[in-house]
C-alpha positions as CSV (number, residue, x, y, z in Angstrom):
1,M,88.1,122.2,90.4
2,L,91.0,123.1,93.0
3,G,93.2,126.0,91.8
4,M,90.5,128.2,92.4
5,T,90.7,129.9,95.9
6,P,89.6,130.1,98.5
7,Y,87.8,127.3,99.2
8,Y,88.1,124.8,102.5
9,A,90.1,121.6,103.4
10,V,88.8,119.3,106.0
11,I,91.8,117.6,107.7
12,F,91.2,114.0,108.8
13,T,93.6,112.8,110.8
14,S,93.7,108.9,112.3
15,I,94.7,106.2,113.9
16,R,93.2,102.8,113.3
17,T,92.5,99.7,115.7
18,D,94.2,96.5,114.4
19,S,91.0,95.3,113.0
20,D,89.1,95.8,109.1
21,H,85.5,94.7,110.3
22,G,84.8,96.4,107.1
23,Y,86.7,99.2,106.8
24,A,88.2,99.3,103.3
25,E,84.6,98.7,102.0
26,M,83.1,101.8,103.9
27,A,85.6,104.3,103.4
28,N,85.4,103.4,99.3
29,Q,81.5,103.6,99.6
30,M,82.1,107.0,101.6
31,E,84.6,108.4,99.0
32,K,82.5,107.6,96.0
33,L,79.4,109.1,98.3
34,A,81.5,112.3,98.8
35,T,81.5,112.5,95.1
36,Q,78.0,113.1,94.5
37,Q,77.4,116.0,97.7
38,P,77.1,119.3,96.5
39,G,80.3,121.7,96.8
40,Y,82.7,118.6,96.9
41,L,86.0,119.4,95.1
42,G,87.8,116.3,95.7
43,I,89.8,114.5,98.3
44,E,94.0,113.2,99.4
45,S,94.6,110.3,101.5
46,A,97.7,108.4,102.6
47,R,97.9,106.1,105.4
48,G,100.6,105.0,107.9
49,D,100.9,104.5,111.1
50,L,99.2,107.5,111.1
51,G,96.3,108.1,108.5
52,I,95.5,111.4,106.6
53,T,92.4,112.0,104.9
54,V,91.8,115.5,103.3
55,S,88.4,116.5,101.4
56,Y,88.2,120.0,100.0
57,W,84.8,121.8,99.7
58,K,82.9,124.9,98.4
59,S,81.9,126.2,101.7
60,L,81.3,125.5,105.6
61,E,77.6,124.8,104.5
62,A,78.9,121.8,102.5
63,I,80.9,120.4,104.9
64,A,78.1,120.7,107.5
65,N,75.7,118.8,105.2
66,W,78.1,116.3,104.1
67,K,78.5,115.8,108.2
68,A,74.9,115.6,108.1
69,N,74.7,113.1,105.7
70,T,72.7,110.1,106.7
71,D,75.5,107.2,105.5
72,H,78.0,109.3,107.0
73,L,76.6,109.3,110.1
74,F,76.5,106.0,110.0
75,A,80.3,105.4,109.1
76,Q,81.4,108.2,111.7
77,H,79.6,106.0,114.4
78,K,80.9,102.8,113.3
79,G,84.5,104.7,113.2
80,K,83.9,105.6,116.7
81,T,83.0,102.1,117.7
82,H,85.2,99.7,115.9
83,W,88.3,101.6,113.3
84,Y,89.6,104.1,115.1
85,K,91.6,104.9,118.4
86,Y,91.7,108.4,117.8
87,Y,91.0,111.0,115.6
88,K,90.8,114.8,114.1
89,V,89.4,116.8,112.4
90,R,90.8,120.3,111.0
91,I,88.6,122.4,109.0
92,C,90.6,125.4,107.4
93,L,90.4,127.8,104.8
94,V,92.4,127.7,101.8
95,E,93.4,131.0,100.2
96,R,96.2,130.2,98.1
97,E,98.0,127.2,96.9
98,Y,100.8,125.9,94.6
99,D,102.5,122.7,93.5
100,F,105.7,121.7,91.4
101,R,105.4,118.7,88.6
102,G,109.1,117.5,87.9
103,K,110.6,116.6,85.1
104,T,108.7,113.3,83.1
105,I,111.1,111.1,82.5
Protein backbone atom coordinates (compact mmCIF):
# COMPACT_ATOMS: atom_id res chain seq x y z
CA MET A 1 0.00 0.00 0.00
CA LEU A 2 2.96 2.31 0.41
CA GLY A 3 3.70 4.29 -2.70
CA MET A 4 0.40 6.15 -2.64
CA THR A 5 1.21 9.55 -1.17
CA PRO A 6 0.52 11.43 0.94
CA TYR A 7 0.51 9.28 4.08
CA TYR A 8 1.96 9.57 7.57
CA ALA A 9 5.04 8.05 9.18
CA VAL A 10 5.37 7.61 12.94
CA ILE A 11 9.08 7.42 13.74
CA PHE A 12 9.82 5.84 17.12
CA THR A 13 13.47 6.00 18.21
CA SER A 14 14.50 4.38 21.47
CA ILE A 15 17.30 3.25 23.73
CA ARG A 16 16.46 0.05 25.61
CA THR A 17 17.19 -0.99 29.16
CA ASP A 18 19.43 -4.02 29.71
CA SER A 19 16.60 -6.44 30.56
CA ASP A 20 14.05 -8.00 28.24
CA HIS A 21 11.14 -8.46 30.71
CA GLY A 22 8.89 -9.81 27.92
CA TYR A 23 9.76 -7.06 25.43
CA ALA A 24 10.18 -9.29 22.38
CA GLU A 25 6.83 -11.00 22.92
CA MET A 26 5.03 -7.69 23.46
CA ALA A 27 6.68 -6.15 20.38
CA ASN A 28 5.44 -9.05 18.26
CA GLN A 29 1.93 -8.72 19.71
CA MET A 30 1.86 -4.97 19.04
CA GLU A 31 3.04 -5.40 15.46
CA LYS A 32 0.33 -8.01 14.84
CA LEU A 33 -2.31 -5.81 16.51
CA ALA A 34 -1.24 -2.75 14.51
CA THR A 35 -1.85 -4.62 11.24
CA GLN A 36 -5.49 -5.01 12.27
CA GLN A 37 -6.03 -1.27 12.84
CA PRO A 38 -7.92 0.80 10.27
CA GLY A 39 -5.51 3.03 8.38
CA TYR A 40 -2.38 0.92 9.02
CA LEU A 41 -0.09 0.71 5.98
CA GLY A 42 3.12 -1.00 7.14
CA ILE A 43 6.17 -1.02 9.39
CA GLU A 44 9.97 -1.01 9.16
CA SER A 45 12.30 -1.55 12.10
CA ALA A 46 16.00 -1.75 12.93
CA ARG A 47 17.75 -2.17 16.27
CA GLY A 48 21.31 -1.55 17.36
CA ASP A 49 22.19 0.58 20.35
CA LEU A 50 19.48 2.89 19.02
CA GLY A 51 16.23 1.30 17.87
CA ILE A 52 14.21 2.84 15.07
CA THR A 53 10.71 1.73 14.17
CA VAL A 54 8.70 3.53 11.52
CA SER A 55 5.03 2.72 11.14
CA TYR A 56 2.97 4.07 8.25
CA TRP A 57 -0.63 5.29 8.44
CA LYS A 58 -3.28 6.73 6.13
CA SER A 59 -4.27 9.58 8.46
CA LEU A 60 -3.64 11.42 11.70
CA GLU A 61 -6.94 10.00 12.95
CA ALA A 62 -5.68 6.45 12.39
CA ILE A 63 -2.51 7.29 14.35
CA ALA A 64 -4.52 8.77 17.23
CA ASN A 65 -6.77 5.71 17.33
CA TRP A 66 -3.73 3.40 17.46
CA LYS A 67 -2.16 5.46 20.26
CA ALA A 68 -5.40 5.20 22.25
CA ASN A 69 -5.83 1.43 21.72
CA THR A 70 -6.14 -0.21 25.17
CA ASP A 71 -3.57 -2.95 24.50
CA HIS A 72 -1.19 -0.40 23.01
CA LEU A 73 -1.65 1.85 26.07
CA PHE A 74 -0.63 -1.08 28.28
CA ALA A 75 2.47 -1.68 26.14
CA GLN A 76 3.32 2.03 26.30
CA HIS A 77 3.16 1.91 30.12
CA LYS A 78 5.41 -1.18 30.22
CA GLY A 79 7.82 0.61 27.92
CA LYS A 80 8.12 3.53 30.32
CA THR A 81 8.49 1.33 33.41
CA HIS A 82 10.59 -1.57 32.07
CA TRP A 83 11.94 -1.41 28.52
CA TYR A 84 13.17 2.05 27.61
CA LYS A 85 15.79 4.40 28.98
CA TYR A 86 14.74 6.94 26.37
CA TYR A 87 12.38 7.28 23.45
CA LYS A 88 11.11 9.92 21.05
CA VAL A 89 8.14 9.87 18.70
CA ARG A 90 7.94 11.96 15.55
CA ILE A 91 4.93 12.12 13.24
CA CYS A 92 5.63 13.18 9.68
CA LEU A 93 3.63 13.68 6.51
CA VAL A 94 5.19 11.78 3.60
CA GLU A 95 4.52 13.68 0.41
CA ARG A 96 6.88 11.85 -1.90
CA GLU A 97 8.90 8.63 -1.91
CA TYR A 98 11.27 6.75 -4.20
CA ASP A 99 13.51 3.71 -3.91
CA PHE A 100 16.30 1.78 -5.59
CA ARG A 101 16.47 -1.95 -6.20
CA GLY A 102 19.82 -3.31 -7.34
CA LYS A 103 20.31 -6.19 -9.73
CA THR A 104 19.63 -9.64 -8.33
CA ILE A 105 22.65 -11.91 -8.52
